[in-house]
N, C-alpha and C positions, 0 to 999 in steps of 0.2 A: 504493500500500500504506500503511495507517495507520501512522504513526510509533510509536504506542503499542502496536502489536502485540507488539513485543519477541520473546521466545522462549517464548510461552505453551504451546507443545506440546513443547518440548524434553524435559521430564521424561517425557512420554508416550512419545516416540520412543526415549528412552534406556533406559527401564526396562520398557516394556510392549509392545515391538515384536511379540512372538509371541502376543499375546492378541487375541481378537475384540473389536472396538470397537462398543459399542451407543450410538449417538447418540440420546438421548432427546429427541425433537422433538415440539412441540405445534402447530407451524404459526404460532407467534407470533414476535415480533421477536427476542427474545433467543436462543431455541434455533435459529432460522434463521441468525442472524449467527454463532453458534457453529459450525454446520454449514458455512457458507460459508468461514469462516477455515480449517477443517481441510481442506476440499476443495481449497483453493488452496495447500496445502503439498505439495511434491514428494514428501517422504517418505511421505505418506499413501497414495500410489498403491500402495505395497507392503504395505499393511495390510488386514486383513479388517475392513471397516467395514459396519455395518448400521444402518438407521434403526429406531427403536422408537417406535411411536405408540400412545397410549392412546385407544381408541375408546369414548367414554361413551354413544354413540348420540344424543348431544345436541350434538356438536361443531359449530361453525359451519362452513358450506360453504367459506368462504375459507381456514380453517385446514387443512382436508383437502386442498384444492387446492395449498396451499403445500408440504405434506409430499409429496404425489405429484409435484410439480414437482422437489423436491430429489432424490427417488429417480430420476426420469427423467434429470435434467440430469447427475448424477454416477454413474449406473449403480450405485446402492446398493440392495441388497435391502431391502424394507420389511416389518418384522414388526409385527403389530397385536395389542395386548393388549385384549381385549374382555370386558365383563361378560356372563356367561351364567348368572346365578342364576335362581331361581324367582320372586322378587319382581318385579313389573312396574316398569319405569322410572318411569312416571307416579306410582306410589305412593311410590317412594323420593324423587322430586322433591317431592311434596306434604309429606312429613315434613321435608324440608330447609327449605322455605318456612315451615313452621309454627314453626321454630326462631327465625325472625327477631325476634319480640318479645323473647325472652330474650336474644338477641345484643345488641339495642339497649340493654336494661336492664343488660347486663354481668353477668348472673346465671349461675351454674351452669357456668362454664367456666374456673375458676381452678385451677391445679395447681402445687403447690410454689412459690408466689410468682410464677409466670409464667402468663399466660393461654395456653390451648391455641391451636394453629394453627387457622385457619378451616377447613382441610381435615379436621380432626378434629371440629370443631363441627357442620358440615353433613354429613349422611349421604351426600348424592349424590356429593360429591367423593371421599369415602373408599371407598364401595362401588363406584361406577361407574368410578373412575380408579385410585386408589392400590392397591386390592386386586388388580385384574387385572394391573397392572404388577408387583406383588410376586410374584404367582403365576407369571407368565411368567419372571421372573428366577430364581425358585427351581428352575426346570427346567434352568437353565444351570449348567455347572461353574464354581464361583466362582474357581477357580484359573486359568481360561482366558479370563475376560472382564473388560472395564472398561466401566463406564457413565459416559458423559459428559453432564453436566447444564449447561443454559444459565442458571445462576444468576449474576447479576452483582454486583459490589461495590457498585453504586449502587442496589440493590434497596430498594424502600420498605417491604417487609415486614421488620420488625425482626429476627425470628429468622433470616432469610436474611442480613441485613446482618452480624449477629454471626458467622455461620458463615464468611463471606468474610473478616472481620476476623481470625478465628482462623487461617485458612489463611495470610494475609499475615504474621502474627506468627511462624508456623512456617516461612515461606519455602517453601511447597509449594502445588501445585495439586491434589494428590490427598489422599484421605481413605479409610482402611480402616475400615469400620464394624464394629460388634461381631459382626454375623452373618458376617463374613469377606468381604463383597463390597467391591470397590474402586470408588470414585467419583472422577471427575476434573472440575475446574471451571475451564475455560480463561478464562472471563469474570470471574475473580476481581477484577480491577482496572478493569473497564469501567463506564462511565456510560451513561445513556440516549442522550446525544449521540453517543458513540463507537459504540454499537450501530447507530444510524441511519446513521452514516458508512459502516460496513461494508456495510449493506444497499444504500446508494446506489452504492458502488463496484462491487458485483457484480451490479447490475441487479435487485435485489429490493426496491426502494424502496417498492413498493406494499403490502408486508406490514404488517399492523396487529397488533392484539392477538389472542391465541388464545382458548382457552376454549370454553365451550358457548354455544349460541344463547340460552339462558335460564340465569340464575344468581342464587341468593339473595344472594350476596355484593354484587352490584350494588345491592341494595335496602338495604344496611347501610353499606357503605363508599362513599366519595365517588368513584364510578367512571363518572359520566356522560360525561366527556371521553374515557375509554378506549374506549368503544364506545356511542355514543348509541342505536343500534338495539337492542343487548342490554339497555341500561338501560331503555328504554321497554317492551320486550317483557317484561322481568323484573317490572317494576312491574305490568303488566297481569296476568301469571300470579299474582302475589301477591294481587291483588285477587280474581281468580277462585277462589283457594284460601281466601278469606275472611280474609286477613291485612291488618290495618289498619296502614298505613305513612304517616308524615308526613315530609316532606323535612327538617324541623328535627331529626329524630331521627338523621340520618345523621352519620357521624363520619369523620375522615380515615383512610385505610387503615393508616398506621403505628400509630395508636392502637388500631385494631380488631384487626389481625392478631396482634400480640404486644406487649403493654404490660408493662414491668417495673414491679412494684409497689414 
């Protein structure tokens, strides 16, 4: 058992025992580690736990398999939030890739002194993932559920890093949003190394990054190491959509995701 695990779920067990727990899993390293840590808590066996997966119709097959494995291994029901709008996925994807030049030039996405999240900048992430997830959650009784997210303290996206820093300063793992929904962040103090240790301990060491099989973010941020296959595939799709991309125009993820001006 990792020494740094501490009592990351104690607040959850003490205050939200009677709520349904939605583990928001993507099939990636962080959310999988989060699920494994909860699954191996004895008190969790008495709780109503469900997995919630955002199906963008572009998810990598490996990510899907990881989520299905979690559901099978721990007998957790799997709920899927899926885009069912009228616009074709390929058209949404095309619009997202066409945003790449503006993203590289850092134009048209500054808001109140802070740049927008890439999930707001690129339509595919917002329309295919965030909105279906929000719509699913809206159907739930906010007084009876907790959403657990696998955002870690060592996250390279600056807006997430600040969120975890805020929780540490408040000495809590939970956050009640303005819409009344409760969120829980057990990986608040975790690093990439510690996440990998959890995966190794519980036999999920082969889990890699999640996300879609093609992604415009890979064409802007320096993400080749994260998934070489997705990187190459995304560059190819960009070319097919007529987007001119040069390697020297890429920038580190932290600078791109959220840069404080």
